N, C-alpha and C positions, 0 to 999 in steps of 0.2 A: 360536601365532594374533598375527597383525600386527593392529596397530593399523586398516588397512586391512578386512584378512579380516572383523576383529571389528563391522563398522558394519553390511555386510548383515545379517549375524546376529543384531543387537540391536535393528534394521529389522523381521527378521519378528518377532523378540517382541514386540515392539511391538502389531503389527500382530495377533497370533494374542491376545494380552492385551485388545485393545479390542476385537475379535471379539464376544464375548458382549456386553460391554456395548452394542456399536448393536446390538446384536440385540433383548436387552433394551428397550432405547428402542424399536426400530420396533415392537415387540409391544406397547407401552403404548400407542404412537400409534392402533396399529389399534382395541384397545380403548375408548380417550376417543375416539374416530371413530365406531366404533359407538355409541356412549352421544349424541355429537351427532347423527345421523342415525336414533335409533332412532326410530319412530314411537309410542311411548308418549309422553306428555307430560312424567311425572314424571320418569322417564328421563333425557330431554332435557333438562329444563332443571337436572335437578343436575349432569349433564354441563357444561352450560353454565356453571354457577358454579364451577365447579368449574377453569375456565382463567382464571379471576382468581387462583391461585395463581401461574399462570405469570407471572410479573413480567418475567422478561425474554426472553421468546420469543416472536420475530416470528410464529410459523405460531399461537400460543395468540391473540394479535391478531386475525391478521386470520380464524379462523376465530368469534372470538368478534364481528367486523365481520358478518360474513354471517350471524350468527343476528340480530341488530338484523332482521332482514328476514324473521324465522319469521313465520309467519299466526298463533300462540298469543301473548297476549302476558307468560305469565308466561315464556315464551323469552326473549320481548324483553326485559324486566325484568328475568332475569339477565342477557340480554350488554350491557345496560348497568351493570348493576353492577360486572361481572368485567372491563369497558373500566378503569370509572374505580381500578378496586380494579390494574390495572397498568400506571396511568397513561400509555396509548396516546395520544400526543396527535392522532393520525392522525383519531378518533374524533370531536374537537371539535365538524367543522362538523357529523356526521350526529346528535350529541348535542342539539347547537342545534338542528337541523332537528326533531328528535323530540319536545322543549318546546314546539313553535309546532303543531306537525300532530298528533301521534296522539292517540286520544281513548281510547287505556285510559290511566287514571289511573296505575295502577302501573306503566308505561312511564315517565311522565313524567318521574313524582316518581325514579324511580331513575337517568332522564338527569338529572335536577338535582341529587343527590347525588351522580354521575359527575362532573358540571362543576366544582362546588363542591370534590372533591377534585384536580382541575385548578387550583383557584383562581381558577374565573370564575364573576364575581359574577353568570353570567345567571342561576346555578344558583336564586339568594334568591328570583328574579321568583315561580317557582313557587311556593314557600312560600309567599311571601306572598300571592299568588291563591288558597291554599288557607285560610289563615288569614284575610284581609278577604274574599273574593269577588268581589272586583276587579283588574285590573293594576296594577302601581306609575302606571301614565300615568293613573293616576283613568276610566278607560275601566271600562265597564260588562263582565264576561266574556260572551259569547254566549251561547244558550241553550243549543248544546251542552257547553261546558267545564264551564258551570253543572253539567248534569246529570252530568258528567263527575269534577267535581271532590264531588260531593253526593248518590257514590250510597253507599250504606251499606255493601251486601254488600261492593263492590269495595274502598272504604277503609277499611274494616273490615278486612279481607283485608289488604292490603298494612301498613295502623297495626302492626297484631299481629303480624304473619307476618314482614315485612321491615323495620319501625323502631323496631319494639320497644324497643331501646336510647335512643329520643326521647323517648320517652313519661314522663311524670314519674309513679313509685309503679309503674313496669314492674316492679319487684321482687315487686309483689304475684300475679302470674301472671294468665295469663290470664283464666281465667274470673273471678275477683274484679274485674277492672277492669273489664269487662264486665257484671258486676252492678251496682256503683258507681257505674257512669256512664248508661247505659240507653240509651244510641244509638250508631251505628258511626261516626259522624263526628268525636262533639267530640275522642278519641284522635286523630285524623291529625292534627286542625286546633291541637291542642298540641303534638304533634310538631313542628307546623311552625313553631310559636312559639319552639320550644327551639331549631331551627335558626337561624331568626333573628336567634339572640341574639349571632352572631356578624358580621353584615349592619352594616357601618358607615354603609351609607344613613340620612339621617336619616328618611326616611320608612318605614321600617321602625321603628325606633323609635315613632314615634307611632303605627302599629299594634299597637303592645305595647302601648304605655299605654292605646290604647283597650280591647285584648282583658282588660284587668284587669277589667272592670264586664260582661264577657261573659255570655250566659246559660249558659252553662255552667261549672260549677264546676273541670273540670279544666282549661279551656283559662284560665280565671280564675289558675290556680294555676303554672299552664306559662308563661304571660307574665310573670307577678310575678319568676318563677325566672331568666328567660332578663334579665330588665330587671336583677337583682342584679346580673350579669356587665357591665352598662355601669361600675358602680363612681361613679354618676355623684350627688351630694347631692341636686342639683335634682331628682333624681326620686320624693324624698322627699314630695313633695306629691300623689304617684300612687298612692304605698302605703299612708300614714299610714289612709287610708279601710277598706281594705280589712283592718285589725286588727278592724273590727267587722263584719265578711262574715259574712255566714249559715252558710255551712261553715267548718267549724274547719281545714278542710285550707289555706284560702283564710289562714284566719287565720295561721295558721303560717307557710306560706309567706311571707307578709307581715311576720312579727313576725322571721322569717330574716333575712329580706334588707335588711331596716332597723338590724339590728345589724350584719349582713357591710360595708353601707357606711359604715356610721355607723366600724367597725374600722379597715376600708382607707381612709377620708380620716383618722383620726387616726393613723395608720402614717406616711403623707404628712406630717400638719401636724410628728411630731416628728421627723423627719429633717432633720439640719441638713445645709448647705449641700455640708459638705467627705464626707457619704456619700452626697450624690446626684452 
């Protein structure tokens, strides 16, 4: 067989080998789209969440964008999370709109987390509002926004089921954290404090310092842990009073934070110019 006659044969073999792969992919999309269009809320939410695993697929990004318009907040929140995982930059304008207009806290927080995944500091504004109850501009939140951010059932659901990774002592488990906190909003406010640890805005640092005296021990502990990550010795004046806090968890957090900051500062001081 000559080289010229061999090429069509090889091309035919490639087509035959590719056919099963294409068929499987088409079947997979059929199954996933059935989930995305399913009337059952749980099925639809799971399918939308899984779109986030398809980080290099434009069709998945388009479907997640469509899910942002879903009538159910659980699905919209899943869509926002998926878009953040995909780093689908085309979604940025829509996500910014969501944090201003959506009335469901799970959706707003998911959109804020997605914005932070893009490196958009607008996402921090939401967590600042959750922690402090006001906007960074100093304006009070609207009544509807206050209601949204202080809905114990919705915030607790989101805080534990979606943002548990941010909650201090999250490894203790859902039931134990619920038992020791006795309320629904403090775990999510604590989660917000943890997120603000990475916000370079001085207003967020001021909010965290103020939160070290919060009525909720969980918020106080989270704020202290967030401040620890600033590695700033000047914050010691804020942390030292917490060594006498009524809650042992807060005292321990303050002690660990002070030691950590001193260690980091000491390491910097002992670094020679050549090592720098």
